[in-house]
C-alpha positions in Angstrom: 0.0 0.0 0.0 1.5 3.3 -1.0 1.7 6.3 1.4 1.9 8.9 -1.3 5.6 9.7 -0.8 8.6 8.5 -2.7 11.5 7.0 -0.8 14.9 6.1 -2.2 15.8 2.4 -2.5 17.6 1.1 0.5 21.3 0.7 0.3 21.0 -2.8 1.6 18.2 -5.1 2.9 18.6 -6.1 6.5 16.9 -9.2 8.0 17.0 -7.4 11.4 13.6 -6.1 12.5 11.6 -5.5 15.6 9.3 -8.6 16.0 7.1 -6.6 18.4 5.9 -4.5 15.4 6.6 -6.7 12.4 5.8 -10.3 13.1 6.2 -11.5 9.5 8.6 -10.9 6.7 8.0 -10.7 2.9 8.5 -13.6 0.6 12.3 -12.8 0.4 12.6 -13.1 4.1 13.4 -9.4 4.5 11.5 -6.5 6.0 11.3 -3.6 3.4 9.5 -0.3 3.7 7.0 -1.3 1.0 6.2 -4.5 2.8 5.9 -2.8 6.1 3.3 -0.5 4.6 1.2 -3.4 3.8 1.0 -4.4 7.4 -1.0 -1.4 8.3 -4.2 0.3 7.1 -4.3 3.9 5.8 -6.3 6.3 7.9 -8.7 6.7 5.0 -9.1 2.9 4.4 -12.8 2.0 4.1 -12.3 -1.0 6.3 -11.8 1.3 9.3 -15.5 2.2 9.0 -16.3 -1.4 10.1 -14.9 -0.5 13.5 -17.1 2.6 14.0 -20.3 2.3 16.0 -19.7 -1.1 17.4 -22.0 -2.3 20.1 -20.8 -5.4 21.8 -23.2 -8.3 21.5 -25.5 -6.5 18.9 -25.3 -6.9 15.2 -25.3 -3.6 13.2 -25.3 -3.4 9.4 -21.9 -2.4 8.0 -20.2 -2.8 11.4 -17.9 -5.6 12.6 -19.4 -8.2 14.9 -18.1 -8.2 18.5 -19.5 -10.7 20.9 -20.9 -9.4 24.1 -20.8 -11.0 27.6 -20.9 -14.7 27.3 -19.9 -14.6 23.7 -23.5 -13.8 22.5 -24.5 -11.8 19.5 -28.1 -10.8 18.8 -29.8 -9.0 15.9 -28.4 -11.0 13.0 -31.0 -11.1 10.2 -29.8 -14.0 8.1 -26.8 -16.3 8.5 -25.5 -18.5 5.7 -22.9 -21.2 6.3 -21.9 -24.5 4.9 -21.7 -26.1 8.4 -23.1 -25.1 11.8 -21.9 -26.8 15.0 -23.6 -26.2 18.3 -21.8 -26.8 21.6 -23.2 -29.7 23.6 -22.8 -27.5 26.7 -24.9 -24.7 25.3 -28.6 -23.9 25.7 -29.4 -25.2 22.2 -30.9 -23.5 19.2 -33.6 -21.0 20.0 -35.6 -19.8 17.0 -39.3 -19.0 16.5 -39.2 -20.4 13.0 -36.8 -22.7 11.2 -36.8 -23.6 7.5 -35.3 -26.5 5.7 -35.0 -26.2 1.9 -37.5 -23.3 2.1 -40.0 -25.3 4.1 -41.0 -24.0 7.5 -40.1 -26.5 10.3 -42.4 -26.5 13.3 -40.1 -27.3 16.2 -43.1 -27.3 18.6 -43.9 -30.8 17.5 -40.7 -32.0 19.3 -40.8 -30.0 22.5 -41.8 -31.6 25.8 -42.4 -35.0 24.2 -43.2 -38.0 26.5 -41.9 -41.2 24.9 -44.6 -43.7 24.4 -47.5 -41.3 25.1 -49.6 -39.3 22.7 -49.6 -35.5 23.1 -51.8 -32.9 21.3 -49.9 -31.5 18.2 -46.8 -33.5 19.1 -44.7 -36.0 17.2 -45.2 -39.7 17.8 -42.1 -41.2 19.6 -42.1 -44.8 20.8 -40.8 -45.7 24.2 -38.0 -48.1 25.0 -40.2 -51.2 24.4 -41.6 -49.7 21.2 -45.0 -49.1 22.8 -47.3 -46.1 22.3 -50.7 -45.3 23.9 -53.1 -42.4 24.3 -54.3 -42.0 20.7 -58.0 -41.2 20.7 -59.0 -42.0 17.0 -56.7 -43.6 14.4 -57.7 -43.7 10.8 -55.8 -46.0 8.4 -56.5 -46.4 4.7 -54.0 -49.3 4.3 -53.3 -52.3 6.6 -53.0 -52.5 10.4 -50.9 -55.6 11.3 -50.4 -57.0 14.8 -48.1 -59.8 15.6 -49.6 -60.6 19.0 -52.8 -58.9 20.2 -54.8 -55.8 19.4 -56.8 -54.1 22.2 -59.0 -51.1 21.7 -62.4 -49.8 22.8 -63.6 -49.5 19.2 -62.1 -50.8 16.0 -63.7 -49.8 12.7 -62.3 -51.3 9.6 -63.3 -52.9 6.3 -61.2 -56.1 6.4 -59.5 -58.0 9.3 -57.2 -60.8 8.0 -54.8 -63.0 9.7 -53.2 -66.4 8.8 -53.7 -69.2 11.4 -55.9 -68.6 14.4 -57.5 -65.3 15.1 -58.7 -64.8 18.7 -61.0 -62.1 20.0 -61.5 -61.9 23.8 -63.8 -58.9 23.9 -66.6 -58.9 26.6 -68.9 -57.6 23.9 -68.2 -57.7 20.2 -70.7 -55.6 18.3 -70.6 -56.2 14.5 -72.8 -54.1 12.2 -72.0 -55.3 8.7 -74.4 -55.4 5.8 -73.3 -59.0 5.0 -71.5 -61.6 7.2 -69.8 -64.4 5.3 -68.4 -67.7 6.6 -65.8 -69.2 4.2 -67.2 -67.1 1.4 -70.9 -68.0 2.0 -73.2 -65.3 3.2 -75.0 -65.9 6.4 -78.6 -64.7 5.9 -79.9 -65.7 9.4 -80.8 -62.9 11.8 -79.3 -62.6 15.3 -82.5 -64.0 16.9 -82.5 -66.9 14.5 -78.9 -67.7 15.3 -79.7 -67.4 19.0 -82.2 -70.3 18.5 -79.1 -72.6 18.4 -77.7 -71.4 21.7 -78.2 -73.7 24.7 -79.7 -76.5 22.6 -79.7 -80.0 24.2 -79.6 -82.8 21.5 -82.6 -85.1 21.9 -84.6 -82.7 24.2 -87.0 -80.0 23.2 -86.6 -76.5 24.8 -88.9 -73.5 24.4 -87.8 -71.1 21.6 -84.9 -73.3 20.7 -84.1 -75.4 17.6 -85.0 -79.1 17.7 -81.9 -81.3 17.5 -82.3 -85.1 17.5 -80.3 -87.2 19.9 -77.7 -89.9 19.0 -80.6 -92.4 18.5 -82.6 -90.1 16.3 -85.1 -89.4 19.0 -86.4 -86.2 20.7 -88.5 -85.8 23.8 -90.2 -83.0 25.6 -92.4 -81.7 22.8 -95.8 -80.6 24.3 -97.9 -80.2 21.2 -97.0 -81.2 17.7 -99.2 -80.2 14.7 -98.5 -81.8 11.3 -100.5 -82.4 8.1 -99.1 -86.0 8.0 -97.2 -88.1 10.4 -95.6 -91.2 9.0 -93.5 -93.6 11.1 -92.2 -97.1 10.9 -91.8 -97.3 14.7 -94.0 -96.9 17.7 -96.0 -93.8 18.6 -96.2 -93.2 22.4 -98.6 -90.5 23.4 -99.6 -89.5 26.9 -102.5 -87.4 25.7 -105.1 -87.4 22.9 -104.4 -87.7 19.2 -106.7 -85.4 17.3 -107.5 -86.4 13.7 -107.7 -89.6 11.7 -105.3 -92.4 12.6 -104.5 -95.1 10.1 -102.3 -98.0 11.0 -101.4 -101.5 10.0 -102.0 -104.3 12.5 
């Protein structure tokens, strides 16, 4: 950097210099006046304006950054860097809004999370045993798979499929389908009609229950039997009256 004055060339170049003022030499290993001038700034150098109006700890446009107490600087509008490393002993990253690739990142989803428990407007994080609870309603358009058991107050779905044995231990299982199929065949009986099979004793008649013959093909306990025609090759035992015409072979 030129000072505006012309100086005669030195008679000789001396390697002796004061290291308190000139800590480095030029490429030749000697301290010359021209090189010494480059170690200082002119009083009119524009870079000196960077040092005017500095407030420690506060960023000001066109002014050098000087950290305040604790090494903090506030007021920076935008910071661009290829890598950002945060100290593990610090307080973390505090920002009301973060963006990744131009997309705003809502960090509130990840604040005060309880592992394994659902929270309103919070991310889902499993606990150490990969369990999670507290979800009120869960809607799935694909498949829900369970390797052991599935417990829930209400499960609404289109299809439940599982290879092998499927066990349901609900106290009350309420199904409201339009059609129930068993091995691909629709069950057209109503609930009351199916209940007629519950509690049946083979060979014994019970009120409001289906009649199922016993192992010998017999049934007892019928109070009244009405039929257009009764044909038998065995005996008829009747404790009461037979109304109608009776034809028999002696």
